[in-house]
C-alpha positions as CSV (number, residue, x, y, z in Angstrom):
1,M,137.5,225.5,-5.8
2,R,136.1,223.2,-3.1
3,E,133.0,221.4,-3.9
4,L,130.1,221.5,-1.7
5,N,128.9,218.3,-0.1
6,Y,125.4,217.9,-1.2
7,K,124.2,216.1,1.7
8,K,125.6,218.6,4.0
9,T,124.3,221.5,1.9
10,G,120.8,219.9,2.0
11,F,120.8,219.6,5.7
12,I,121.9,223.0,6.2
13,A,119.1,224.4,3.9
14,C,116.7,222.2,5.9
15,I,117.8,223.8,9.0
16,V,117.5,227.2,7.7
17,I,113.9,226.5,6.2
18,A,112.9,225.1,9.5
19,F,114.0,228.1,11.4
20,V,112.2,230.2,8.9
21,L,108.8,228.1,9.4
22,I,109.2,227.9,13.1
23,V,110.4,231.2,14.1
24,V,110.1,233.9,11.3
25,I,106.7,232.7,9.6
26,P,104.8,232.5,12.9
27,V,105.9,235.8,14.1
28,S,105.3,237.6,10.7
29,A,101.9,236.1,10.0
30,A,100.5,236.7,13.4
31,G,101.8,240.4,13.7
32,N,101.5,240.3,17.4
33,D,102.4,238.2,20.6
34,T,100.4,235.2,19.6
35,P,102.3,233.3,17.0
36,I,100.4,231.5,14.3
37,Y,101.8,227.8,14.0
38,M,101.7,226.1,10.8
39,S,98.7,223.9,11.3
40,G,96.5,223.1,8.7
41,Q,93.7,225.7,9.6
42,N,96.5,228.3,9.7
43,M,97.8,227.2,6.3
44,D,94.2,227.9,5.3
45,A,94.3,231.3,6.5
46,I,97.6,232.1,4.9
47,N,96.6,230.6,1.6
48,A,93.5,232.7,1.7
49,Y,95.5,235.8,2.5
50,N,98.0,235.2,-0.5
51,N,94.9,234.5,-2.9
52,G,93.6,237.9,-1.9
53,S,97.1,239.5,-2.5
54,D,97.2,237.8,-5.9
55,L,93.5,239.1,-6.8
56,A,94.4,242.6,-5.6
57,S,97.3,242.7,-7.6
58,L,95.2,241.8,-10.6
59,G,92.8,244.5,-9.9
60,K,90.1,242.2,-8.6
61,F,89.3,243.9,-5.4
62,Q,86.1,242.5,-4.4
63,D,87.4,239.0,-4.8
64,A,90.5,240.0,-3.1
65,L,88.3,241.3,-0.1
66,A,86.5,238.1,-0.1
67,E,89.6,235.9,0.2
68,T,91.0,238.2,3.0
69,E,87.8,238.0,4.9
70,K,88.1,234.2,4.5
71,A,91.7,234.5,6.0
72,L,90.3,236.6,8.9
73,S,87.4,234.2,9.6
74,I,89.8,231.4,10.0
75,Q,92.5,233.5,12.1
76,P,90.8,236.7,13.3
77,N,94.2,238.0,15.0
78,F,96.0,237.8,11.3
79,T,97.3,241.5,11.6
80,L,98.8,241.3,8.0
81,A,95.4,240.2,6.6
82,L,93.8,243.2,8.6
83,T,96.4,245.4,7.0
84,Q,95.6,244.1,3.4
85,K,91.8,244.3,4.1
86,A,92.4,248.1,4.9
87,G,94.4,248.6,1.8
88,I,91.7,246.8,-0.4
89,L,88.7,248.7,1.2
90,N,90.7,252.0,0.5
91,V,91.2,251.3,-3.0
92,M,87.6,250.4,-3.5
93,G,86.7,253.8,-2.0
94,K,85.4,252.5,1.5
95,Y,87.5,254.8,3.6
96,Q,85.8,254.6,6.9
97,D,85.9,250.8,6.7
98,G,89.6,250.8,5.6
99,L,90.2,253.1,8.7
100,N,88.6,250.6,10.9
101,A,90.5,247.7,9.5
102,A,93.8,249.7,9.8
103,N,93.0,250.7,13.4
104,A,92.4,246.9,14.2
105,A,95.5,245.9,12.6
106,I,97.5,248.8,14.5
107,A,95.6,247.6,17.9
108,Q,97.3,244.2,17.4
109,N,100.7,245.5,16.3
110,Q,101.9,249.0,16.0
111,N,105.0,248.0,14.1
112,I,103.6,247.2,10.8
113,A,104.3,250.5,8.5
114,E,101.8,249.2,5.9
115,A,98.8,249.3,8.5
116,W,99.9,253.1,9.4
117,L,100.1,253.8,5.7
118,N,96.6,252.4,5.1
119,R,95.4,254.4,8.0
120,A,96.9,257.6,6.7
121,D,95.3,256.9,3.2
122,A,91.9,256.5,4.7
123,L,92.3,259.5,6.7
124,V,93.3,261.8,3.8
125,H,90.3,260.6,1.9
126,L,88.1,261.2,4.9
127,G,89.6,264.9,5.4
128,N,91.4,264.3,8.5
129,Y,94.7,265.6,7.2
130,Q,96.7,266.2,10.4
131,D,96.0,262.6,11.7
132,A,96.9,261.4,8.1
133,I,100.2,263.2,8.5
134,D,100.7,261.8,11.9
135,S,100.0,258.1,10.6
136,A,102.3,258.6,7.5
137,D,105.0,259.7,10.1
138,R,104.5,256.5,12.1
139,A,104.5,254.7,8.9
140,L,107.9,256.2,8.0
141,A,109.3,255.8,11.5
142,T,108.8,252.0,11.1
143,D,109.9,251.8,7.5
144,P,111.9,255.0,6.3
145,T,112.1,253.5,2.6
146,L,108.2,253.5,2.4
147,E,107.6,255.8,-0.7
148,A,103.9,255.6,-0.6
149,A,103.8,257.1,3.1
150,K,106.0,259.8,1.9
151,T,103.6,260.6,-1.0
152,T,100.6,260.3,1.6
153,K,102.2,262.7,3.8
154,L,103.0,265.3,1.0
155,L,99.5,265.2,-0.2
156,A,97.9,265.6,3.5
157,T,100.2,268.4,4.1
158,K,99.1,270.1,0.9
159,L,95.4,269.5,1.5
160,L,96.0,270.6,5.2
161,G,97.5,273.9,4.0
162,N,94.8,274.6,1.4
163,P,91.5,272.7,2.4
164,A,89.7,274.0,-0.8
165,T,91.9,271.6,-2.7
166,A,90.4,268.7,-0.8
167,T,87.9,267.9,-3.2
168,P,88.2,265.5,-4.9
169,V,91.1,263.8,-3.4
170,P,93.1,261.8,-6.0
171,T,92.5,258.1,-5.7
172,T,95.1,255.7,-6.9
173,K,95.6,251.9,-6.7
174,A,98.9,252.3,-5.1
175,P,98.7,251.9,-1.3
176,V,97.0,248.5,-1.1
177,S,100.2,247.5,1.0
178,L,100.1,243.9,0.5
179,V,102.8,242.0,2.6
180,P,103.2,238.5,1.1
181,V,103.5,235.6,3.4
182,T,105.8,232.8,1.8
183,G,105.2,229.9,4.1
184,A,103.6,227.6,1.6
185,L,106.7,228.4,-0.9
186,L,108.9,227.5,2.0
187,V,107.2,224.3,2.9
188,S,107.3,223.3,-0.7
189,G,111.1,224.0,-0.9
190,M,111.8,222.1,2.1
191,L,109.7,219.0,0.9
192,I,111.7,219.2,-2.4
193,I,114.9,219.2,-0.4
194,L,113.9,216.4,1.8
195,R,112.8,214.4,-1.2
196,E,116.1,215.0,-3.0
197,R,117.9,213.9,0.3
198,Q,116.2,210.5,0.4
199,K,117.2,209.7,-3.2
């Protein structure tokens, strides 16, 4: 077996991480045609977004919403934060607000499956079953593996066929649809590699 040259491997890793930081993260964080570059202010938005994700996964939805709102106050065009806000609001039972947030995310980027899923979830709970089915279909067209979209579509289809079963609509914690941004971890990894290279 051939040994890897540590300096060459470290350099290649730095190139890959730099590519992710410069190309992938700005596109995925913005979710539209306006990239979010890794300025201090935008890192604050990403950190607030990540904090919101963590809090939501712990079931602390009010705190998660506050952190997500903080991210949006720093970067109003942060599509993933709007998507997360929609999911959190849905879980909190604020379906009209969740629908509004999902619609805002979709207006910025129609290719985020979780935004369509959160829209579908809100619409089911608001009794608009056909639009919920259509939104679930859009989510599945974007990401055919999104099981929550399949479940939401099935529920909306059943409720559409028998509106008498529409009360109450089961509420679950499932479709929060949190999309993690790993920029901070990548920056940390790059700093560690650079430190090791300097030794």
